[in-house]
C-alpha positions as CSV (number, residue, x, y, z in Angstrom):
1,M,-32.5,-94.6,-39.3
2,T,-35.2,-93.7,-41.8
3,L,-34.6,-94.7,-45.4
4,T,-37.5,-92.8,-46.9
5,P,-36.3,-90.1,-49.4
6,V,-37.7,-86.8,-48.4
7,R,-37.8,-83.5,-50.4
8,P,-38.9,-81.0,-47.8
9,T,-40.8,-77.8,-48.6
10,R,-38.7,-74.7,-48.1
11,P,-39.9,-72.7,-45.1
12,A,-42.5,-70.1,-45.9
13,S,-40.3,-67.3,-44.5
14,A,-37.5,-68.0,-47.0
15,T,-39.3,-66.4,-50.0
16,D,-37.3,-65.4,-53.1
17,D,-38.0,-61.7,-52.4
18,F,-36.9,-62.0,-48.8
19,L,-33.6,-63.7,-49.8
20,R,-32.9,-61.2,-52.6
21,G,-33.5,-58.4,-50.1
22,L,-30.9,-59.9,-47.7
23,V,-28.1,-60.3,-50.3
24,A,-28.8,-56.8,-51.8
25,R,-26.6,-55.2,-49.2
26,V,-23.5,-57.2,-50.3
27,P,-21.4,-55.1,-52.7
28,G,-20.4,-56.8,-55.9
29,S,-19.3,-54.2,-58.5
30,G,-17.5,-56.8,-60.6
31,G,-20.8,-58.6,-61.4
32,A,-19.6,-62.0,-60.2
33,V,-22.1,-64.1,-58.1
34,W,-22.1,-67.3,-56.1
35,P,-25.2,-69.6,-56.5
36,L,-26.2,-70.1,-52.9
37,T,-28.1,-73.4,-52.7
38,E,-30.5,-75.1,-50.4
39,V,-28.4,-78.0,-48.9
40,Y,-31.3,-80.4,-48.5
41,T,-32.2,-80.3,-52.2
42,G,-29.3,-78.7,-54.1
43,D,-31.7,-76.1,-55.5
44,V,-30.3,-72.6,-56.1
45,L,-31.8,-70.1,-53.6
46,V,-30.3,-66.8,-54.6
47,D,-27.3,-65.4,-56.4
48,L,-24.9,-64.0,-53.8
49,P,-22.8,-61.0,-55.1
50,Q,-19.0,-61.4,-54.8
51,S,-17.1,-58.4,-53.5
52,T,-14.1,-57.0,-55.3
53,P,-11.0,-55.6,-53.5
54,S,-12.4,-52.1,-54.3
55,D,-15.7,-53.1,-52.8
56,I,-14.0,-54.2,-49.6
57,E,-12.0,-51.0,-49.4
58,Q,-15.1,-48.9,-49.8
59,A,-16.9,-51.0,-47.1
60,F,-14.1,-50.2,-44.7
61,A,-14.1,-46.5,-45.6
62,T,-17.9,-46.4,-44.9
63,A,-17.5,-48.3,-41.7
64,R,-14.6,-46.1,-40.5
65,T,-16.8,-42.9,-41.0
66,A,-19.6,-44.5,-39.1
67,Q,-17.2,-45.7,-36.4
68,A,-16.0,-42.3,-35.5
69,K,-19.5,-41.2,-34.6
70,W,-20.3,-44.5,-32.9
71,A,-17.2,-44.3,-30.7
72,A,-18.3,-40.9,-29.6
73,T,-21.7,-42.1,-28.7
74,P,-22.1,-42.6,-24.9
75,L,-21.9,-46.2,-23.8
76,K,-25.4,-46.0,-22.3
77,Q,-26.8,-45.3,-25.7
78,R,-24.8,-48.1,-27.3
79,L,-26.0,-50.5,-24.7
80,A,-29.6,-49.5,-25.4
81,V,-29.3,-50.7,-29.0
82,F,-28.4,-54.2,-27.8
83,R,-31.2,-54.3,-25.2
84,R,-33.6,-53.8,-28.0
85,A,-31.8,-56.3,-30.2
86,H,-31.9,-58.9,-27.5
87,S,-35.7,-59.0,-27.7
88,L,-35.8,-58.8,-31.5
89,F,-33.4,-61.8,-31.9
90,I,-35.6,-63.9,-29.6
91,D,-38.8,-62.9,-31.2
92,R,-37.4,-63.7,-34.7
93,A,-35.7,-67.0,-33.7
94,R,-37.8,-69.2,-35.9
95,T,-37.1,-67.1,-39.0
96,I,-33.4,-67.2,-38.2
97,A,-33.6,-70.9,-37.7
98,D,-35.3,-71.2,-41.1
99,L,-32.4,-69.4,-42.8
100,I,-29.7,-71.4,-40.9
101,Q,-31.3,-74.7,-42.0
102,V,-31.8,-73.6,-45.6
103,E,-28.2,-72.6,-46.0
104,S,-26.4,-75.2,-43.9
105,G,-28.6,-78.3,-43.8
106,K,-28.4,-78.8,-40.1
107,N,-31.3,-80.2,-38.2
108,R,-33.9,-77.9,-36.6
109,R,-32.9,-78.6,-33.1
110,M,-29.4,-77.4,-33.7
111,A,-30.5,-74.5,-35.7
112,I,-32.8,-73.1,-33.0
113,E,-30.0,-73.6,-30.4
114,E,-27.7,-71.5,-32.7
115,T,-30.2,-68.7,-32.7
116,C,-29.8,-68.4,-28.9
117,D,-26.1,-67.7,-28.9
118,P,-26.2,-63.9,-29.8
119,P,-28.9,-63.1,-27.2
120,M,-26.7,-64.9,-24.6
121,I,-23.7,-62.9,-25.7
122,M,-25.7,-59.7,-25.5
123,S,-27.1,-60.5,-22.1
124,H,-23.6,-61.2,-20.7
125,Y,-21.9,-58.0,-22.1
126,L,-24.9,-55.8,-21.3
127,R,-24.1,-56.7,-17.7
128,R,-20.4,-56.7,-17.9
129,A,-19.4,-54.0,-20.5
130,P,-20.1,-50.9,-18.3
131,K,-17.4,-52.1,-15.8
132,L,-15.0,-53.3,-18.4
133,L,-15.1,-50.1,-20.5
134,A,-15.1,-47.6,-17.6
135,P,-11.9,-45.7,-17.0
136,T,-10.0,-47.4,-14.1
137,R,-7.9,-45.3,-11.8
138,R,-4.6,-46.8,-10.9
139,G,-1.8,-45.6,-8.6
140,G,1.0,-43.5,-9.9
141,P,4.6,-44.0,-9.0
142,V,4.5,-41.5,-6.2
143,P,1.6,-41.6,-3.7
144,L,-0.7,-38.6,-3.5
145,V,0.9,-36.5,-6.1
146,S,0.6,-38.9,-9.1
147,S,-2.0,-41.1,-10.7
148,S,-2.5,-43.3,-13.7
149,T,-5.8,-44.1,-15.4
150,E,-6.5,-47.0,-17.7
151,I,-8.8,-45.9,-20.6
152,R,-10.2,-48.4,-23.0
153,V,-10.2,-47.1,-26.6
154,P,-11.9,-49.0,-29.6
155,K,-9.5,-50.5,-32.1
156,G,-11.4,-49.0,-35.1
157,V,-12.8,-51.3,-37.7
158,V,-12.7,-55.0,-36.9
159,G,-12.6,-57.6,-39.7
160,I,-14.5,-60.8,-38.9
161,I,-14.1,-64.0,-41.0
162,A,-16.9,-66.4,-40.0
163,P,-17.2,-70.1,-40.8
164,W,-20.1,-72.0,-42.4
165,N,-20.7,-74.4,-39.5
166,F,-22.2,-71.8,-37.1
167,P,-22.7,-68.8,-39.5
168,F,-25.2,-66.9,-37.3
169,A,-23.5,-67.6,-33.9
170,T,-20.0,-66.7,-35.0
171,G,-20.9,-64.0,-37.5
172,I,-23.1,-62.0,-35.1
173,S,-21.9,-63.1,-31.7
174,D,-18.2,-62.2,-32.4
175,A,-19.4,-58.8,-33.6
176,I,-21.4,-57.9,-30.6
177,P,-18.6,-57.2,-28.1
178,A,-16.6,-55.4,-30.9
179,L,-19.6,-53.1,-31.5
180,L,-20.3,-52.5,-27.8
181,A,-16.6,-51.5,-27.4
182,G,-17.2,-48.7,-30.0
183,N,-15.8,-50.4,-33.1
184,A,-17.3,-50.9,-36.6
185,V,-17.3,-54.3,-38.1
186,V,-16.7,-55.7,-41.6
187,L,-17.9,-59.3,-41.8
188,K,-17.0,-61.9,-44.4
189,P,-19.3,-64.9,-43.9
190,D,-18.7,-68.1,-45.9
191,N,-20.4,-67.9,-49.3
192,K,-22.5,-71.0,-48.5
193,T,-24.0,-69.5,-45.3
194,A,-24.3,-65.8,-45.8
195,L,-28.1,-65.5,-45.3
196,S,-28.5,-65.8,-41.5
197,P,-25.7,-63.3,-40.7
198,L,-27.1,-60.9,-43.2
199,Y,-30.5,-61.2,-41.4
200,G,-28.7,-60.7,-38.1
201,V,-27.2,-57.4,-39.3
202,R,-30.7,-56.3,-40.5
203,L,-32.1,-57.0,-37.0
204,L,-29.3,-55.0,-35.3
205,E,-30.1,-52.1,-37.5
206,E,-33.8,-52.5,-36.8
207,A,-32.8,-52.2,-33.1
208,G,-31.0,-48.9,-33.8
209,L,-27.5,-49.8,-34.9
210,P,-26.3,-46.9,-37.1
211,Q,-26.4,-47.5,-40.9
212,G,-22.9,-48.2,-42.3
213,L,-21.4,-49.4,-39.0
214,F,-21.8,-53.1,-39.8
215,Q,-20.7,-54.0,-43.3
216,V,-20.8,-57.4,-45.0
217,V,-18.6,-58.5,-47.9
218,C,-18.7,-61.8,-49.6
219,G,-16.3,-63.9,-51.7
220,E,-13.9,-66.9,-51.5
221,G,-11.3,-66.6,-48.8
222,P,-8.2,-66.2,-51.1
223,D,-10.0,-63.6,-53.2
224,V,-11.2,-61.3,-50.4
225,G,-9.3,-62.2,-47.3
226,P,-6.0,-60.4,-48.0
227,T,-7.7,-57.1,-48.7
228,L,-9.9,-57.4,-45.6
229,I,-6.9,-58.0,-43.4
230,D,-5.0,-55.2,-44.9
231,Q,-7.8,-52.8,-44.2
232,A,-8.7,-54.0,-40.7
233,N,-7.4,-52.8,-37.3
234,Y,-8.1,-56.2,-35.8
235,V,-9.1,-59.6,-37.1
236,M,-11.3,-62.3,-35.6
237,F,-11.2,-65.6,-37.5
238,T,-12.8,-69.0,-36.9
239,G,-11.8,-71.8,-39.2
240,S,-9.1,-74.3,-40.1
241,T,-5.6,-74.3,-38.6
242,A,-4.0,-74.0,-42.0
243,T,-6.0,-70.8,-42.9
244,G,-5.4,-69.5,-39.4
245,K,-1.7,-69.6,-39.9
246,V,-2.0,-67.6,-43.1
247,I,-4.2,-65.0,-41.5
248,G,-1.9,-64.8,-38.4
249,E,1.1,-64.2,-40.6
250,Q,-0.5,-61.4,-42.5
251,A,-1.8,-59.8,-39.3
252,G,1.7,-59.9,-37.9
253,R,3.2,-58.2,-40.9
254,N,0.5,-55.5,-40.5
255,L,1.2,-55.2,-36.8
256,I,-2.4,-55.7,-35.9
257,G,-3.9,-58.1,-33.4
258,C,-5.9,-61.2,-34.2
259,C,-7.9,-63.9,-32.5
260,L,-7.9,-67.3,-34.1
261,E,-10.2,-70.1,-33.1
262,L,-9.0,-73.1,-35.1
263,G,-9.4,-76.8,-35.5
264,G,-9.5,-79.6,-33.0
265,K,-9.2,-83.4,-32.6
266,N,-11.1,-83.5,-29.4
267,P,-10.8,-86.4,-27.0
268,M,-13.3,-87.8,-24.5
269,I,-12.1,-89.9,-21.6
270,V,-14.6,-92.2,-19.9
271,L,-13.5,-93.1,-16.4
272,P,-14.2,-96.6,-15.0
273,D,-16.9,-95.3,-12.6
274,A,-18.9,-93.4,-15.3
275,D,-22.6,-93.9,-15.6
276,F,-23.3,-95.0,-19.1
277,A,-26.9,-93.9,-18.9
278,D,-25.4,-90.4,-19.1
279,V,-22.3,-91.0,-21.1
280,V,-23.9,-92.6,-24.1
281,P,-26.3,-89.8,-25.0
282,G,-23.5,-87.3,-24.1
283,A,-21.2,-89.0,-26.5
284,V,-23.9,-89.1,-29.2
285,F,-24.3,-85.4,-29.0
286,G,-20.5,-84.8,-28.8
287,A,-19.8,-86.9,-31.9
288,F,-22.9,-86.3,-34.0
289,G,-24.4,-82.9,-32.9
290,N,-24.5,-80.5,-35.8
291,T,-23.6,-83.6,-38.0
292,G,-20.1,-83.5,-36.4
293,Q,-19.5,-80.0,-37.8
294,I,-18.5,-78.4,-34.5
295,C,-14.9,-77.2,-33.8
296,M,-15.3,-78.6,-30.2
297,H,-17.0,-81.9,-31.2
298,I,-15.6,-85.3,-30.0
299,E,-13.6,-87.3,-32.5
300,R,-11.7,-89.7,-30.1
301,I,-13.3,-91.6,-27.2
302,Y,-11.0,-93.4,-24.7
303,L,-12.6,-96.2,-22.7
304,P,-11.4,-98.5,-19.9
305,E,-10.8,-102.0,-21.2
306,S,-13.1,-103.4,-18.5
307,R,-16.1,-101.5,-20.0
308,Y,-15.1,-101.1,-23.6
309,E,-17.5,-103.7,-25.0
310,E,-20.4,-102.5,-22.9
311,F,-20.0,-99.0,-24.2
312,K,-19.4,-100.0,-27.8
313,E,-22.6,-102.0,-27.9
314,A,-24.8,-99.3,-26.3
315,F,-23.2,-96.4,-28.3
316,A,-23.4,-98.2,-31.7
317,A,-27.0,-99.1,-31.0
318,K,-27.9,-95.5,-30.2
319,A,-26.0,-94.1,-33.2
320,S,-27.6,-96.6,-35.6
321,S,-31.1,-95.6,-34.4
322,L,-30.7,-91.9,-34.8
323,D,-33.4,-90.2,-36.9
324,V,-31.3,-88.7,-39.8
325,R,-33.2,-86.9,-42.6
326,A,-34.1,-83.6,-44.2
327,A,-36.9,-81.8,-42.5
328,Y,-37.7,-78.2,-41.3
329,D,-39.3,-79.5,-38.1
330,F,-37.9,-80.7,-34.8
331,G,-38.1,-84.4,-35.6
332,P,-34.7,-85.3,-37.0
333,E,-31.8,-85.9,-34.6
334,M,-29.2,-85.3,-37.2
335,G,-29.2,-83.4,-40.5
336,S,-27.0,-83.0,-43.5
337,L,-23.4,-82.1,-44.0
338,V,-23.0,-78.6,-45.4
339,S,-22.1,-79.6,-49.0
340,V,-21.3,-82.4,-51.3
341,D,-17.6,-81.4,-51.4
342,H,-17.5,-81.7,-47.6
343,M,-19.3,-85.0,-47.6
344,N,-16.7,-86.3,-50.0
345,R,-14.0,-85.2,-47.7
346,V,-15.6,-87.0,-44.7
347,K,-16.0,-90.1,-46.8
348,S,-12.4,-90.0,-47.9
349,H,-11.3,-90.1,-44.2
350,V,-13.5,-93.1,-43.5
351,D,-12.4,-94.9,-46.7
352,D,-8.8,-94.3,-45.9
353,A,-9.2,-95.7,-42.4
354,V,-11.0,-98.8,-43.7
355,E,-8.3,-99.4,-46.3
356,K,-5.6,-99.2,-43.6
357,G,-7.4,-101.7,-41.3
358,A,-10.0,-99.8,-39.2
359,T,-13.4,-101.4,-38.6
360,V,-16.7,-99.7,-39.2
361,L,-19.0,-100.4,-36.2
362,C,-21.9,-98.5,-37.8
363,G,-22.5,-96.1,-40.6
364,G,-19.7,-95.2,-42.9
365,R,-21.7,-94.4,-46.0
366,P,-23.2,-91.4,-47.9
367,R,-27.0,-91.3,-48.0
368,P,-28.0,-89.8,-51.3
369,D,-31.5,-91.1,-50.8
370,L,-31.8,-88.5,-48.0
371,G,-30.2,-85.6,-49.8
372,P,-27.1,-84.7,-51.7
373,A,-24.7,-84.2,-48.7
374,F,-26.0,-86.7,-46.1
375,F,-23.6,-89.1,-44.4
376,E,-24.4,-91.7,-41.8
377,P,-23.3,-91.4,-38.2
378,T,-20.2,-93.4,-38.1
379,I,-18.2,-95.2,-35.4
380,L,-14.8,-96.7,-36.1
381,E,-12.4,-98.8,-34.0
382,G,-8.9,-99.8,-34.8
383,V,-8.0,-96.2,-35.9
384,T,-4.2,-95.5,-35.9
385,K,-2.1,-92.5,-36.4
386,D,-1.2,-93.5,-39.9
387,M,-4.8,-92.9,-40.9
388,L,-6.2,-89.5,-41.9
389,C,-8.9,-89.6,-39.3
390,G,-6.3,-90.7,-36.7
391,V,-4.5,-87.3,-36.7
392,T,-6.4,-84.8,-38.8
393,E,-9.7,-83.1,-37.9
394,T,-12.5,-84.9,-39.9
395,F,-15.2,-82.4,-39.0
396,G,-18.1,-84.8,-39.7
397,P,-20.2,-87.4,-38.0
398,V,-17.2,-89.8,-37.4
399,V,-15.8,-90.9,-34.1
400,A,-13.1,-93.5,-33.2
401,L,-13.2,-95.7,-30.1
402,H,-9.9,-96.6,-28.2
403,R,-9.1,-98.7,-25.2
404,Y,-6.9,-97.8,-22.2
405,R,-5.5,-99.7,-19.3
406,T,-4.8,-96.9,-16.8
407,V,-6.0,-93.4,-16.4
408,D,-2.4,-92.2,-16.9
409,E,-2.4,-93.9,-20.3
410,A,-5.7,-92.3,-21.2
411,V,-4.4,-88.8,-20.4
412,E,-1.2,-89.5,-22.4
413,L,-3.3,-90.7,-25.4
414,A,-5.7,-87.7,-25.2
415,N,-2.8,-85.3,-25.1
416,D,-1.0,-87.0,-28.1
417,T,-2.1,-84.5,-30.7
418,D,-1.1,-81.1,-32.2
419,Y,-4.5,-79.7,-31.3
420,G,-5.9,-78.4,-28.0
421,L,-9.3,-77.0,-28.4
422,N,-11.7,-79.1,-26.3
423,A,-11.8,-82.3,-24.2
424,S,-14.4,-84.2,-22.1
425,V,-14.1,-86.3,-19.0
426,W,-16.9,-88.5,-17.6
427,G,-17.1,-90.0,-14.1
428,K,-19.3,-90.2,-11.0
429,D,-16.5,-88.9,-8.7
430,I,-16.5,-85.2,-9.8
431,R,-13.3,-84.4,-7.9
432,A,-11.4,-87.3,-9.5
433,A,-12.8,-86.4,-13.0
434,S,-11.9,-82.8,-12.5
435,A,-8.4,-83.8,-11.5
436,V,-8.1,-85.8,-14.8
437,A,-9.5,-82.8,-16.7
438,A,-6.8,-80.5,-15.2
439,R,-4.1,-82.7,-16.8
440,L,-5.4,-82.3,-20.3
441,E,-3.7,-79.9,-22.7
442,T,-6.7,-78.0,-24.0
443,G,-8.3,-74.6,-23.9
444,N,-11.7,-76.0,-22.9
445,V,-12.5,-79.1,-20.9
446,N,-15.9,-80.4,-19.8
447,V,-16.7,-82.8,-17.0
448,N,-19.7,-84.9,-17.6
449,D,-20.6,-83.0,-20.7
450,S,-19.0,-83.2,-24.2
451,L,-18.8,-79.5,-25.2
452,A,-21.9,-77.3,-24.5
453,T,-21.2,-76.4,-20.9
454,A,-17.8,-74.8,-21.7
455,Y,-18.9,-73.0,-24.7
456,A,-22.2,-71.7,-23.2
457,A,-20.3,-70.3,-20.1
458,K,-20.1,-66.8,-21.6
459,G,-18.4,-65.4,-18.5
460,T,-15.2,-67.5,-19.1
461,P,-12.8,-67.1,-22.0
462,S,-13.1,-69.9,-24.6
463,G,-10.1,-70.6,-27.0
464,G,-7.6,-73.1,-28.0
465,V,-3.9,-74.0,-27.3
466,K,-1.2,-75.6,-29.4
467,T,-2.4,-75.4,-33.1
468,S,-6.1,-74.9,-32.1
469,G,-5.7,-71.1,-31.9
470,V,-4.6,-67.9,-30.4
471,G,-6.7,-65.7,-28.1
472,A,-10.3,-66.3,-27.0
473,R,-13.9,-65.3,-27.3
474,H,-16.2,-64.8,-24.3
475,G,-15.3,-63.6,-20.8
476,D,-13.7,-60.2,-20.2
477,Q,-11.0,-61.1,-22.7
478,G,-13.7,-61.5,-25.4
479,L,-14.5,-57.8,-25.2
480,L,-11.2,-56.2,-24.1
481,K,-9.4,-57.8,-27.1
482,Y,-11.3,-55.3,-29.3
483,T,-9.8,-52.3,-27.4
484,D,-6.5,-50.6,-27.0
485,V,-5.4,-49.2,-23.7
486,Q,-4.5,-45.6,-23.2
487,N,-2.5,-44.9,-20.0
488,L,-3.4,-41.3,-18.8
489,A,-0.8,-40.4,-16.2
490,V,-0.9,-37.2,-14.1
491,L,1.8,-35.7,-12.0
492,K,0.5,-33.0,-9.7
493,K,3.9,-31.8,-8.5
494,P,7.4,-32.3,-10.0
495,V,8.8,-34.6,-7.3
496,M,10.5,-37.2,-9.6
497,S,13.8,-35.4,-9.8
498,P,16.2,-33.7,-7.3
499,R,14.9,-30.5,-5.6
500,P,16.8,-27.3,-6.5
501,G,20.1,-27.4,-4.7
502,Q,19.7,-31.1,-3.6
503,K,22.7,-33.3,-4.3
504,Y,21.8,-36.3,-6.5
505,E,23.2,-38.8,-4.0
506,K,20.8,-37.5,-1.4
507,Y,18.0,-37.7,-3.8
508,V,18.9,-41.4,-4.6
509,E,18.9,-42.2,-0.8
510,G,15.4,-40.7,-0.4
511,M,14.2,-42.6,-3.5
512,L,15.5,-46.0,-2.4
513,S,14.2,-45.4,1.2
514,G,10.8,-44.5,-0.3
515,L,10.6,-47.7,-2.3
516,K,11.3,-49.8,0.9
517,M,8.7,-47.8,2.9
518,M,6.0,-48.2,0.2
519,R,6.6,-52.0,0.1
520,R,6.5,-52.2,3.9
521,L,3.3,-50.3,4.0
522,R,1.9,-52.2,1.0
523,I,1.3,-48.9,-0.9
524,R,3.2,-50.2,-4.0
């Protein structure tokens, strides 16, 4: 791990004029601003306007007007916007990565990967949306003379509350299927990471998205969240379980739908036959990728007693040798935490564990010589459930090692949590590893990978169970959740009542016989 203090030069693309131009679209009639800082240095980049409740109401009004026209736009034309946007997002990936790094402090490798998420979402739904949004003819109750058609109707204006850990991926990717379905969007990014999603909105408009359709409002959650939810027809939220419960409660009172992707305390089970040449680098990414600030990242690793020491030695050596520093190039393997406040939270989890008897195998300290919010990649053993990091999501570069005697015990330990977002199982025997994976109580599970394979599989829904969330992004569900269903039923001839002069008992006999016949012929 490098110990040389580095003060990197801000990327040339992130000029003061460029940043001021991005935040200029955020309404802030009250005059309040948030000093948005460069994480690596702590320097103020730009003052971000803070939106008032009346600003948010006006944003929704503008979006609602634009949405009426957008919903009436043929799907083919809506799709054309995103075909152009797909190319634009790839062509501007390096500028996007500059903004992501400047505002979040993550390393360049992770920033460039984040830029790929919206194009992947566009590509999937450009292929899938025409089928999902097309009217679907269903059978009516009486063959030949009745029919029912399923028609997908946009919700209206979708409120999206995006987190700071993947501001571009969540802020833009969650909006894409909503927009394709004919909705407008009002996005509230985190104050710390508003620049990259603001640039994403600019690129969508450059690709032809109508002005006013995609609004951005900014402010602290308690200040702007309630008004946003009250104005929205549907809410998409990614963040903590505690905040998700508050949002879900308000959405329920308003009788609107919501999708909540919340926290995790994600386990990895290493089976006795696993190849450590693959497991160790996989665990390094799972624990320390994005500096541990991934909802699906690994915080608990369960190892067979027979191979515990072997893994511990190799894993600690690899973690200790990671290149951790501030740089706007692809050299560093791990970057900074998002803020000093969050770094202090991560440190408090480690300090609490040590005070209660846990052992630090490597790391465990802040690194102010590297930047204000750097923290070393940290491996603990002896973590118990009376420690903060034993039960609560740490959301940093901290992982605990645990032993198990039998696979049944490993499964029981992995499931012993209120969370259920992601899990990982490693073993040479794919069938056996998959059988273990099927026993885990989690919305996502990866075999021989820590998290990326499940999340990058855009054709399959991704969400949490237990206190890790409600609903899912990706897959058919990731688009259809932004629609309501209209059932258009047609009866060509009035046959669902007795004919003139027919006794009701005779009508009932015919109706019951007809039900039996339709089942026998598999018509209904």
